[in-house]
C-alpha positions as CSV (number, residue, x, y, z in Angstrom):
1,M,109.5,112.8,98.3
2,R,112.4,111.0,101.4
3,S,111.9,114.2,103.5
4,C,111.6,114.1,107.3
5,T,108.5,114.6,108.9
6,R,109.4,115.1,113.0
7,L,107.0,117.9,113.0
8,G,106.6,120.6,115.5
9,Q,103.7,122.2,112.9
10,L,101.3,120.6,110.7
11,V,98.6,122.5,108.7
12,L,95.5,120.8,108.2
13,G,93.4,123.2,105.5
14,I,92.6,126.0,107.6
15,F,93.9,125.2,110.7
16,W,97.6,125.7,112.2
17,I,97.6,123.5,114.9
18,T,101.4,124.1,116.7
19,W,102.6,120.9,119.0
20,I,103.6,121.1,119.1
21,G,111.0,86.0,120.4
22,L,114.3,86.0,121.9
23,G,115.5,85.1,125.6
24,A,113.9,87.1,128.3
25,E,114.6,89.9,128.8
26,S,117.5,91.2,131.5
27,P,116.9,93.7,134.5
28,P,117.8,97.1,134.4
29,T,121.3,98.2,134.5
30,A,122.7,100.0,137.4
31,L,123.6,103.6,136.5
32,N,127.0,103.5,137.9
33,S,127.7,99.5,137.0
34,S,131.1,98.3,135.7
35,P,131.6,98.5,131.9
36,A,132.3,94.5,132.7
37,A,128.6,94.0,134.5
38,V,127.3,96.1,131.8
39,A,128.1,94.0,129.1
40,A,127.5,90.7,130.9
41,S,124.2,92.0,131.2
42,I,123.2,92.6,127.2
43,P,121.8,89.6,125.2
44,T,122.9,88.6,121.8
45,P,121.9,90.5,119.1
46,P,119.5,89.0,116.5
47,R,121.1,88.1,113.3
48,A,119.0,87.8,110.2
49,A,119.7,84.9,108.0
50,T,121.5,85.4,104.4
51,R,119.8,84.2,101.4
52,D,121.4,85.0,97.8
53,H,119.2,87.4,95.6
54,W,121.2,88.3,92.4
55,S,120.8,91.4,90.3
56,T,122.4,92.6,87.0
57,W,122.9,96.0,87.0
58,H,125.2,97.4,84.2
59,G,126.2,94.3,83.2
60,E,127.3,93.6,86.4
61,R,126.1,90.9,88.7
62,V,125.1,92.0,92.1
63,N,124.0,89.9,95.7
64,D,122.3,91.1,98.3
65,P,121.5,88.3,100.6
66,W,119.5,90.4,102.7
67,F,117.2,91.3,100.0
68,W,114.4,89.0,101.5
69,L,113.8,91.5,104.4
70,R,111.2,93.2,102.0
71,E,108.9,90.3,102.3
72,K,106.5,92.4,104.4
73,T,104.0,89.7,104.6
74,N,106.7,86.8,105.4
75,P,105.9,85.8,108.9
76,E,109.9,85.2,109.0
77,V,110.3,88.4,108.3
78,I,108.2,89.9,111.1
79,R,109.2,87.6,113.7
80,Y,113.4,88.8,112.5
81,L,111.6,92.5,113.3
82,E,110.2,91.8,116.5
83,A,113.6,89.9,117.9
84,E,115.5,92.9,116.8
85,N,112.8,95.2,119.0
86,A,113.2,92.4,122.0
87,Y,116.9,93.0,121.4
88,T,116.5,96.4,121.9
89,E,114.4,96.3,124.8
90,A,116.3,94.0,126.9
91,S,120.1,95.9,126.3
92,T,118.2,99.1,126.8
93,A,116.7,98.9,129.8
94,D,118.5,101.8,131.7
95,V,118.0,103.6,128.7
96,K,114.3,103.0,128.9
97,A,114.0,104.1,132.6
98,F,116.1,107.3,131.6
99,G,113.8,107.9,128.5
100,E,110.9,107.8,131.2
101,Q,112.7,110.9,133.1
102,L,113.2,112.8,129.6
103,Y,109.7,112.5,128.5
104,R,108.3,113.7,132.2
105,E,110.5,116.2,131.7
106,A,108.9,117.1,128.3
107,L,105.7,116.5,129.4
108,G,106.1,119.3,132.9
109,R,106.7,121.7,130.2
110,I,103.9,121.2,128.1
111,Q,100.4,123.0,128.5
112,Q,98.5,119.9,127.8
113,T,95.0,121.4,128.0
114,D,95.0,124.0,125.4
115,L,93.6,126.0,122.3
116,S,94.7,127.5,118.9
117,V,94.3,130.9,118.0
118,P,91.3,131.1,116.2
119,L,91.5,132.0,112.5
120,R,88.4,133.6,110.7
121,R,87.0,132.6,107.2
122,G,83.8,133.7,106.2
123,Q,81.5,134.1,108.9
124,F,83.2,131.9,111.4
125,Y,85.9,131.3,113.2
126,Y,88.2,128.3,113.4
127,Y,90.4,126.5,116.0
128,S,91.6,123.3,117.8
129,R,91.9,122.4,121.1
130,T,93.4,119.6,122.8
131,Q,92.4,118.2,126.3
132,E,95.2,116.6,128.6
133,G,95.1,112.5,128.7
134,R,93.7,112.8,125.2
135,Q,96.1,112.0,121.8
136,Y,95.0,114.5,119.4
137,S,93.6,117.4,118.7
138,V,89.7,118.4,118.5
139,L,89.2,120.7,115.3
140,C,86.0,123.3,116.4
141,R,84.7,126.7,115.4
142,K,82.3,129.5,116.9
143,P,80.3,132.3,114.7
144,A,81.6,135.9,114.2
145,D,79.1,138.4,115.9
146,A,77.5,141.2,114.1
147,S,81.2,143.4,114.3
148,G,82.8,140.4,112.8
149,N,84.5,139.6,116.1
150,L,84.5,136.1,117.5
151,D,81.4,135.7,119.6
152,S,82.5,133.7,122.3
153,Q,79.3,133.1,124.3
154,A,78.3,131.2,121.1
155,P,78.0,127.3,121.7
156,E,81.1,125.7,120.4
157,Q,80.5,123.4,117.4
158,V,82.9,120.1,117.0
159,L,83.7,119.4,113.1
160,L,86.0,116.6,113.8
161,D,86.7,115.0,117.4
162,L,90.1,113.2,116.3
163,N,90.1,111.3,119.4
164,Q,86.7,109.6,118.4
165,L,88.2,108.9,115.0
166,A,91.1,107.2,116.3
167,E,89.2,104.9,119.0
168,G,90.2,101.5,118.4
169,K,93.4,102.4,116.1
170,T,97.3,102.4,116.4
171,F,97.3,104.7,114.3
172,L,95.4,107.9,112.7
173,S,96.4,111.4,110.4
174,L,94.3,113.9,109.4
175,G,95.1,114.4,105.8
176,S,92.8,116.9,103.9
177,F,90.3,119.4,105.8
178,E,87.9,121.3,103.5
179,I,84.8,123.1,104.0
180,S,82.6,124.9,101.4
181,D,82.4,128.1,100.4
182,D,78.7,128.0,102.7
183,A,80.2,126.5,105.5
184,T,77.5,124.1,105.4
185,Q,79.9,121.3,104.7
186,L,83.1,119.2,105.2
187,L,85.5,117.4,103.4
188,Y,88.2,115.3,105.3
189,S,90.7,112.4,104.5
190,T,92.3,110.4,107.0
191,D,95.2,107.6,106.9
192,V,95.0,104.6,109.6
193,T,97.9,102.8,109.0
194,G,100.4,105.4,108.4
195,F,101.1,104.1,104.8
196,R,100.1,107.8,103.9
197,Q,97.1,106.3,101.9
198,Y,94.0,108.5,102.6
199,S,90.4,108.0,102.6
200,L,87.8,110.4,101.5
201,F,84.9,111.3,104.0
202,H,82.0,113.9,103.7
203,K,80.1,115.2,106.7
204,N,77.2,117.3,106.8
205,L,78.0,120.4,109.5
206,A,73.7,121.1,110.3
207,S,73.0,117.7,110.6
208,G,76.2,116.2,111.8
209,K,76.5,112.8,109.3
210,T,79.2,111.7,107.8
211,S,79.5,109.2,105.0
212,G,81.8,107.6,103.1
213,P,84.9,107.4,102.3
214,W,83.8,108.6,98.8
215,A,87.4,107.9,97.7
216,E,90.8,106.1,98.5
217,R,94.4,107.1,98.3
218,V,93.3,110.6,98.2
219,D,96.0,113.3,97.7
220,G,93.8,116.5,97.8
221,V,90.7,117.8,97.6
222,Q,89.1,121.1,97.2
223,W,85.1,122.7,96.6
224,A,84.0,124.3,93.7
225,A,82.0,127.6,94.3
226,D,78.5,126.1,94.1
227,G,79.2,123.8,97.0
228,Q,78.2,121.1,95.7
229,T,80.8,120.0,92.9
230,V,84.4,118.5,94.3
231,F,87.2,118.0,92.9
232,Y,89.7,115.6,94.3
233,V,93.4,114.1,93.5
234,I,94.2,110.3,94.0
235,E,97.4,108.5,93.7
236,E,98.9,105.4,92.0
237,P,98.3,102.2,94.4
238,V,101.9,100.9,94.1
239,T,104.3,103.7,93.1
240,K,101.8,106.3,95.4
241,R,102.2,109.0,92.4
242,S,99.3,111.3,92.7
243,H,98.4,111.1,89.1
244,Q,94.5,111.6,88.6
245,L,92.0,114.5,88.9
246,W,88.7,113.6,90.0
247,R,85.1,115.5,89.5
248,R,82.3,114.4,91.7
249,R,79.0,116.8,90.5
250,S,77.4,116.3,93.7
251,L,77.0,114.1,96.8
252,E,75.1,111.6,94.8
253,A,76.8,111.8,91.2
254,Q,79.3,109.0,90.3
255,P,82.9,110.6,90.0
256,E,84.2,111.0,86.7
257,L,87.9,111.5,85.4
258,V,89.2,115.0,84.8
259,W,92.6,114.6,83.6
260,E,95.4,112.2,84.2
261,E,99.2,112.6,84.3
262,K,101.0,110.2,82.2
263,D,104.3,111.6,82.6
264,E,105.9,109.4,85.5
265,L,108.3,112.4,86.8
266,Y,105.5,114.3,87.8
267,G,102.4,114.7,90.5
268,L,99.0,116.6,90.9
269,S,98.3,118.6,93.6
270,L,94.9,120.6,94.0
271,S,94.4,124.7,95.7
272,R,92.7,127.7,94.8
273,T,93.3,131.2,94.5
274,K,92.9,133.2,97.8
275,D,89.9,135.4,96.3
276,R,88.3,131.9,95.1
277,Q,87.7,132.4,92.0
278,F,90.0,130.0,90.7
279,L,91.1,126.4,91.3
280,I,94.3,125.2,90.4
281,C,95.6,121.8,89.5
282,S,99.4,121.7,89.9
283,S,101.6,119.3,87.9
284,T,104.8,119.3,89.0
285,S,108.5,117.5,88.9
286,T,111.7,118.5,90.5
287,D,112.3,121.2,87.6
288,T,109.1,121.7,85.9
289,W,105.9,123.2,87.5
290,E,102.8,123.6,85.5
291,Q,99.3,125.0,86.4
292,R,95.6,124.1,85.3
293,I,93.1,126.8,85.9
294,L,89.3,126.3,86.5
295,P,86.7,129.1,87.4
296,A,85.3,127.8,90.8
297,H,82.2,129.2,89.4
298,T,81.7,127.4,86.5
299,P,82.8,123.6,87.6
300,Q,81.3,121.7,84.5
301,A,84.4,123.7,82.6
302,E,87.5,121.9,81.6
303,F,90.6,123.0,83.3
304,Q,93.0,125.3,81.3
305,V,96.7,125.7,81.2
306,V,98.2,128.6,82.0
307,L,101.9,128.6,80.8
308,P,102.9,124.9,78.9
309,R,105.7,123.2,80.8
310,E,108.9,123.9,79.9
311,K,111.6,122.0,81.2
312,G,113.5,123.9,83.8
313,H,110.7,126.2,84.5
314,K,108.4,126.3,87.6
315,Y,105.9,128.5,88.5
316,D,102.7,129.3,90.6
317,L,100.4,131.7,90.9
318,E,97.8,134.1,92.5
319,H,94.8,136.1,91.2
320,R,93.8,139.2,91.8
321,A,91.3,141.6,89.9
322,G,91.5,139.9,86.2
323,L,95.5,139.3,86.9
324,F,97.5,136.1,87.7
325,Y,100.4,137.2,90.0
326,I,102.9,134.7,89.0
327,R,106.4,133.5,90.9
328,S,108.7,132.2,88.3
329,N,111.9,131.0,87.9
330,Q,112.4,132.0,84.5
331,N,115.5,134.0,83.9
332,A,115.6,134.3,87.4
333,K,117.5,131.2,89.6
334,N,115.8,132.5,93.3
335,F,112.7,133.7,91.2
336,R,110.7,136.7,90.5
337,V,106.7,137.6,90.6
338,V,105.1,138.9,87.3
339,T,101.5,140.1,86.7
340,A,100.0,138.9,83.6
341,P,96.1,139.1,82.6
342,V,94.4,136.3,82.5
343,A,93.4,136.2,79.2
344,T,96.8,136.7,77.9
345,P,99.2,134.7,80.7
346,N,102.1,135.0,78.8
347,R,102.2,138.9,78.4
348,W,104.1,139.3,81.9
349,T,104.5,142.6,84.2
350,E,107.5,142.4,86.4
351,L,106.3,143.2,89.8
352,V,109.4,141.9,91.9
353,P,112.6,141.6,90.4
354,H,115.0,138.5,90.8
355,R,117.6,138.6,93.4
356,P,120.9,136.4,93.6
357,D,121.2,136.8,97.3
358,V,117.7,136.4,98.1
359,L,115.2,133.2,97.5
360,L,111.6,134.2,97.0
361,E,110.0,131.3,98.8
362,G,106.3,132.0,98.0
363,L,103.0,135.0,98.3
364,E,100.1,135.8,99.7
365,L,97.5,138.1,98.0
366,F,95.3,140.1,99.6
367,A,92.6,142.9,98.4
368,N,94.9,145.5,98.7
369,H,98.4,144.1,99.6
370,L,100.8,141.3,98.8
371,V,103.2,139.5,101.1
372,I,106.5,137.9,100.2
373,Q,108.4,135.6,101.8
374,E,112.0,135.4,100.9
375,Q,115.1,133.6,102.3
376,R,117.8,135.9,102.9
377,E,121.2,134.7,104.4
378,A,119.6,131.4,106.0
379,L,116.6,133.3,107.6
380,T,113.1,134.2,106.6
381,V,112.1,137.5,105.4
382,L,108.6,139.3,105.3
383,R,107.8,142.1,102.8
384,I,104.4,143.4,102.7
385,Q,103.8,146.0,99.6
386,D,100.7,148.0,99.7
387,S,99.1,148.0,96.3
388,R,97.6,151.2,96.0
389,T,101.2,152.9,96.3
390,G,103.4,150.7,95.7
391,A,105.5,151.3,98.7
392,W,107.4,148.5,100.3
393,R,107.5,147.7,104.2
394,E,109.7,144.5,106.2
395,V,108.4,142.9,109.0
396,T,111.2,143.1,112.2
397,F,112.1,140.5,114.3
398,P,113.2,140.5,117.5
399,E,116.2,138.0,117.4
400,T,118.7,137.5,114.9
401,V,118.4,133.8,114.7
402,Y,115.0,132.8,114.4
403,A,112.4,130.8,112.6
404,A,109.4,132.8,110.7
405,G,106.7,132.3,108.5
406,A,103.1,133.4,106.9
407,T,100.7,130.7,108.0
408,G,97.6,131.4,106.0
409,T,95.3,134.3,106.3
410,P,91.8,132.5,104.8
411,E,90.1,136.3,104.3
412,F,90.7,137.9,101.4
413,G,89.9,141.0,102.4
414,A,91.4,141.2,105.8
415,A,93.5,144.1,107.2
416,A,96.1,142.0,108.7
417,F,98.0,138.5,108.0
418,R,99.0,135.5,110.4
419,L,102.4,134.7,110.6
420,S,104.5,132.4,113.1
421,Y,107.5,132.9,114.9
422,Q,109.7,131.3,117.2
423,S,113.4,130.9,117.3
424,M,115.4,127.9,119.4
425,I,115.0,129.7,123.0
426,T,111.5,131.5,122.0
427,P,108.8,129.1,121.8
428,A,106.1,129.0,119.2
429,S,104.3,132.4,118.8
430,V,101.1,133.2,116.8
431,Y,100.9,136.9,115.7
432,D,98.7,139.4,113.3
433,C,101.0,142.0,111.1
434,D,98.7,144.8,110.3
435,L,99.0,144.7,106.7
436,T,99.2,149.2,106.7
437,T,101.5,149.2,109.3
438,G,103.6,146.3,110.0
439,K,102.7,146.5,113.5
440,L,103.2,142.7,115.2
441,T,100.1,142.2,117.6
442,L,101.2,138.7,119.5
443,L,98.1,136.8,119.7
444,K,99.6,133.8,121.6
445,R,103.1,132.5,122.9
446,T,103.0,128.6,123.4
447,E,103.7,128.7,127.3
448,V,106.1,126.7,128.5
449,L,105.8,125.5,132.2
450,G,108.2,124.9,135.1
451,G,109.5,128.2,135.5
452,Y,111.1,128.7,131.8
453,D,113.2,131.5,131.6
454,P,114.5,132.5,128.1
455,S,117.3,134.2,129.1
456,A,118.8,131.5,130.6
457,Y,119.8,130.3,127.0
458,V,121.8,131.5,124.6
459,T,121.0,130.8,120.5
460,E,123.8,132.5,117.9
461,R,124.4,132.0,114.2
462,R,127.9,131.2,113.5
463,W,129.7,130.2,110.0
464,V,132.2,127.6,109.4
465,T,134.2,127.2,105.9
466,A,134.1,124.0,104.1
467,R,136.7,122.1,102.1
468,D,136.1,123.8,98.8
469,G,135.7,127.3,100.7
470,V,131.9,127.9,100.7
471,K,130.8,129.3,103.8
472,V,128.0,127.0,105.7
473,P,125.8,128.5,108.5
474,L,124.9,126.7,112.0
475,S,122.5,127.7,114.3
476,L,123.4,127.0,118.2
477,M,121.7,126.7,121.1
478,Y,123.0,126.1,124.8
479,R,122.7,127.1,128.1
480,R,123.9,130.3,129.5
481,G,127.1,129.7,131.1
482,T,127.8,126.6,128.7
483,E,131.8,127.3,128.2
484,L,132.3,126.8,124.5
485,D,135.8,125.8,125.1
486,G,136.2,122.2,124.1
487,T,134.4,120.6,126.4
488,A,130.5,120.7,126.3
489,P,129.2,117.8,124.4
490,C,127.4,118.4,121.2
491,F,124.3,117.1,119.5
492,L,124.7,117.7,115.5
493,Y,121.7,117.8,113.6
494,G,121.5,117.8,109.5
495,Y,119.1,116.8,106.8
496,G,120.3,118.6,103.2
497,S,117.5,117.6,100.9
498,Y,115.0,118.7,97.9
499,G,115.8,122.0,99.1
500,I,114.2,121.9,102.0
501,G,115.8,124.5,104.8
502,M,115.8,123.1,108.3
503,D,114.4,126.1,111.1
504,A,115.9,127.6,114.0
505,S,112.8,126.4,115.3
506,F,111.8,125.8,119.4
507,S,111.6,122.5,121.3
508,V,110.4,121.8,124.9
509,E,112.6,118.5,124.4
510,R,115.5,120.0,123.2
511,L,115.8,121.7,126.8
512,S,116.7,118.4,128.8
513,L,119.4,118.1,126.3
514,V,120.8,121.9,126.7
515,D,120.6,121.8,130.6
516,R,122.5,118.5,130.8
517,G,125.4,120.9,129.4
518,L,125.0,120.1,125.3
519,V,125.5,122.6,122.8
520,Y,122.5,122.0,120.2
521,V,123.6,123.2,116.6
522,I,122.3,122.3,113.1
523,A,124.2,122.5,110.5
524,H,122.5,124.0,107.2
525,I,124.3,122.3,104.8
526,R,123.8,122.3,101.0
527,G,120.8,120.2,99.5
528,G,118.8,122.7,101.3
529,N,117.6,126.1,100.1
530,E,118.7,128.1,103.0
531,L,121.0,130.6,100.8
532,G,118.4,129.7,97.5
533,E,118.0,127.4,94.7
534,S,121.7,127.2,94.1
535,W,122.0,125.8,97.7
536,H,119.9,123.3,96.8
537,D,121.4,122.8,93.5
538,E,125.3,122.4,95.0
539,G,123.8,119.3,97.4
540,M,121.9,117.2,94.7
541,L,122.7,115.1,91.7
542,L,125.9,114.7,91.0
543,K,127.0,116.8,93.3
544,K,125.6,115.1,96.6
545,K,128.4,114.4,98.4
546,N,128.5,118.0,99.0
547,T,125.9,117.4,101.4
548,F,128.1,115.3,103.6
549,H,131.2,116.6,102.9
550,D,129.6,119.8,104.7
551,F,128.1,117.7,107.7
552,I,131.5,116.5,108.1
553,D,133.3,119.5,107.8
554,C,131.4,121.6,110.2
555,A,131.5,118.5,112.6
556,E,135.1,118.8,112.4
557,A,135.2,122.9,112.9
558,L,132.9,122.9,115.6
559,G,136.2,120.6,117.5
560,S,138.8,121.9,115.9
561,K,137.8,125.6,117.0
562,R,136.9,124.3,120.3
563,W,133.1,125.2,120.6
564,V,132.7,121.9,121.6
565,D,134.6,118.6,122.5
566,P,135.4,116.7,119.8
567,K,135.1,113.7,120.8
568,R,131.6,113.8,121.9
569,I,129.6,114.9,119.0
570,V,126.5,112.7,118.6
571,I,124.2,113.0,115.5
572,E,120.8,112.6,114.2
573,G,119.0,112.9,111.1
574,G,115.7,111.5,109.7
575,S,114.8,110.2,106.3
576,A,117.0,112.1,103.8
577,G,119.1,113.0,106.6
578,G,119.1,109.5,108.3
579,L,121.1,109.0,104.2
580,L,123.4,111.6,105.4
581,V,124.0,109.7,108.7
582,G,124.9,106.3,107.1
583,A,126.8,108.7,104.4
584,V,129.0,110.3,107.1
585,V,129.7,107.4,109.7
586,N,130.7,105.5,106.6
587,L,133.1,108.2,105.6
588,R,134.3,109.4,108.9
589,P,133.0,106.8,111.5
590,D,135.8,107.9,113.9
591,L,134.2,111.5,114.2
592,F,131.3,110.9,116.1
593,R,130.6,108.8,119.4
594,A,127.0,107.8,118.6
595,A,124.7,108.4,115.5
596,H,120.5,108.2,115.6
597,A,119.4,107.4,112.0
598,A,115.8,108.1,111.7
599,V,113.4,106.3,109.6
600,P,116.4,106.2,106.8
601,F,117.4,106.4,103.0
602,M,120.2,103.6,103.2
603,D,119.6,101.5,100.5
604,V,120.1,103.8,97.6
605,M,120.9,101.8,94.7
606,N,118.2,98.7,95.5
607,T,115.3,101.6,95.6
608,M,116.7,103.7,93.1
609,M,116.9,100.6,90.6
610,D,113.6,99.5,90.9
611,A,110.9,101.8,89.5
612,S,107.8,100.0,90.4
613,L,108.5,101.3,94.5
614,P,106.8,104.5,95.6
615,L,108.7,107.5,95.0
616,T,111.4,106.2,92.9
617,V,110.9,107.4,89.4
618,G,109.7,110.9,90.1
619,E,112.8,111.4,92.2
620,Y,115.2,110.9,89.5
621,L,115.7,114.4,88.9
622,E,116.8,114.7,92.8
623,W,119.3,111.8,93.3
624,G,119.5,110.8,89.4
625,D,118.5,108.2,87.5
626,P,120.7,105.4,88.1
627,N,119.8,103.6,84.6
628,N,122.6,106.1,83.4
629,K,125.8,104.6,84.4
630,T,127.3,108.1,85.3
631,Y,124.8,108.6,87.9
632,F,124.5,104.9,88.7
633,D,128.3,105.0,89.9
634,Y,127.9,108.3,91.8
635,M,125.2,107.4,93.7
636,R,126.7,103.7,94.3
637,S,129.7,105.6,95.6
638,Y,127.8,107.3,98.5
639,S,125.0,104.6,99.1
640,P,125.3,104.0,103.3
641,Y,124.0,100.2,102.3
642,D,126.5,99.6,99.9
643,N,129.5,101.4,101.5
644,L,129.7,99.4,104.8
645,R,132.9,97.9,105.4
646,A,134.7,96.2,108.3
647,T,135.8,98.6,110.7
648,N,134.7,100.3,114.3
649,Y,131.6,102.3,113.9
650,P,130.2,104.9,116.7
651,A,127.1,103.7,118.3
652,M,124.0,103.3,116.3
653,L,120.4,103.4,117.3
654,V,118.3,103.0,113.7
655,T,114.4,103.5,114.0
656,T,111.9,103.0,111.6
657,S,108.5,102.2,110.8
658,L,106.7,98.9,109.4
659,N,104.2,101.0,107.4
660,D,106.6,103.3,106.3
661,S,105.7,104.6,102.3
662,Q,108.4,107.2,101.9
663,V,110.9,104.8,103.2
664,M,110.3,101.4,103.6
665,Y,111.1,99.9,107.0
666,W,113.6,97.4,104.8
667,E,116.1,99.8,103.9
668,P,117.2,100.7,107.8
669,A,116.4,96.8,108.2
670,K,118.9,95.6,105.6
671,Y,121.1,98.0,107.1
672,V,121.5,96.8,110.8
673,A,121.5,93.1,109.6
674,K,124.5,93.9,107.4
675,L,126.1,96.1,109.6
676,R,126.2,93.8,112.6
677,T,128.6,91.4,110.0
678,L,130.9,93.7,109.8
679,K,131.7,96.0,112.2
680,T,134.7,95.5,114.2
681,D,133.8,97.3,117.3
682,Q,131.9,96.7,120.5
683,N,129.8,99.9,120.3
684,P,126.0,99.6,120.4
685,L,124.0,99.0,117.4
686,H,120.2,98.7,118.5
687,L,117.3,98.8,115.5
688,K,113.8,100.0,116.9
689,C,110.9,99.3,114.8
690,N,107.6,100.8,115.3
691,M,104.8,98.2,114.4
692,G,101.9,100.1,113.8
693,A,102.8,103.7,112.3
694,G,104.3,105.2,109.4
695,H,107.2,107.9,108.3
696,G,106.8,110.2,111.0
697,G,106.2,107.6,113.8
698,A,103.7,107.4,116.2
699,S,100.9,109.3,115.1
700,G,99.2,110.3,118.9
701,R,101.2,113.2,120.5
702,Y,101.9,111.4,123.9
703,D,103.1,108.5,122.0
704,R,105.4,110.3,120.0
705,L,107.1,112.4,122.9
706,K,107.7,109.1,124.3
707,E,109.4,108.1,121.2
708,H,111.5,111.0,121.2
709,A,112.4,110.9,124.6
710,F,113.8,107.4,124.0
711,E,115.9,108.7,121.4
712,H,117.9,111.5,123.1
713,A,117.8,109.3,126.3
714,W,119.9,106.7,123.9
715,L,122.1,109.5,122.6
716,L,123.1,111.1,126.0
717,T,123.6,107.9,127.5
718,Q,126.2,106.7,125.0
719,L,127.6,110.6,126.2
720,G,127.6,109.3,129.9
721,I,125.3,111.8,130.4
722,R,122.2,110.8,133.0
723,Q,121.4,113.7,135.7
724,L,121.1,117.3,135.1
725,Q,124.6,119.1,135.8
């Protein structure tokens, strides 16, 4: 999935962790220098060599002279990327200094030494903590006391110190984190390159001894109930499709292959039901899902298919007291929930009916309650059913625009479920919601240092009519006192792919933008799921251009309605959102002052025509199979790299990472190399490549914050904004 992972939140197992050579370098440019002086101080940008590379697509011979930039081990490629980095460094000295200011502003708002809210599983409470000056979290636990509460006097047990694991490395990402049922063993996986290839390790929590790696390229792992048998999924080494399920019967045993998914459209994942009774191996494509189950107490048995795959049928499930609770889209575009006996899973009784205007996103099952999460009018709604009475209760939130969601409560018999809540002006908050009364208890709200006052800011929902009459929601944030009269600059963000909706969430970094007078806007364009499954359908395959048209129409409406200054709109999008940026600046380069395309999916045709690349075949159902001429022609008509032309473009910042496995570094590199030969303007064009990271950029929290600060400073600079206004 070429999805954006610039995250503020990450779920790791049972933890909810919130965080939130060329010429010599020119001297810093004075902020008040004349345009001529600034221009004279900027070095000459690098030019990538061109080499003919011919492909034949549907009988047409096509030359791509920058194709050679795919050769990652070629020293010339590395020198070119380093030259681009050196050029960006030399020509953005003022931006870098400004970025340091934004970094200090953001850092000054963050409680650097902090503790997450402990979460109970079995006889322990699990939590993470951060320490000032250290890049990564420390994952810990303490036992419960006789009353079931956290024993605050008990000594802390450190399960994993990610700072220690990261010593001597430029990158570290934690993948799986699974504790055995008896709480004595830990399985975890790490990636140290950014390429999302995770190695699996085992830790004895009594002795502290770590062994491994047990396996490579691991995508998911689960314990069986015996605390000895382990199941894990691995991916193909080239395409990175998760295709094999393996079992290891004990620490000493050799692994055995349980099942292999042969269909290249499908990938595997592992989970376990909340009541811990079943292991689930999911095999999913974009439009079809299939589930295999295995009783957790008989791990040597064989996985059994619940409902055989049927084209277009997506379903997942939970279990309680001999019944499967199945979330299915069969005859229910936006899903419904049915129950069925384990022995006869095709005998359905409807529990939650389908509603055409509400997307049923997921369910969480407890001993006596059911929690369902929905999308309604581009907002998350949580509803609780008392399974003993059948009565429903809706959780109420205080704001009209917000981001909320159940975060996972390990205890099947819990009396309350854990949820997160935030808005564009309310910091990330953790609540327990009483399953019987629906009462919310605030456990923690992330502190924003420096005297942050949410009442000094405004967040609201507005709607724009797209060119085909469809209403598109916008989420706005601005500082109170900023007039929406056509004078304020605008920061417009979008994504619109994979059925992934964009949350109206909180960001301390965003405060530095709106404090300088910007109106920050999220465009909830088609291709996401904010308005249901059809919202995704209307922005994929042969309707993908709706995504780009929606974004352009939102930008135009923001200006024409005089909500913002139409001449001062900057835009940003990452991954598939980077494709969005590339497509809209090709279509309407006059509409935007500047654009940041992060890890952008720019070279659509070369990527989708190469079935050996990671993700490609599995994404035919999202973008289309270009081996079919109809899809080929449609995709080619919007592919950013293929539609660059000789014209004026806005200022462009393109960021990537050398070890990105979701959007290979060469896509943005080729895009910039080609654009340099075509653009007819004098606007900046910068490529910035992190030479030791992956799709999400730097892994350390301080390094990531610095990256974002530079990107924001670059965009603000294009608007002529430096100091607080």
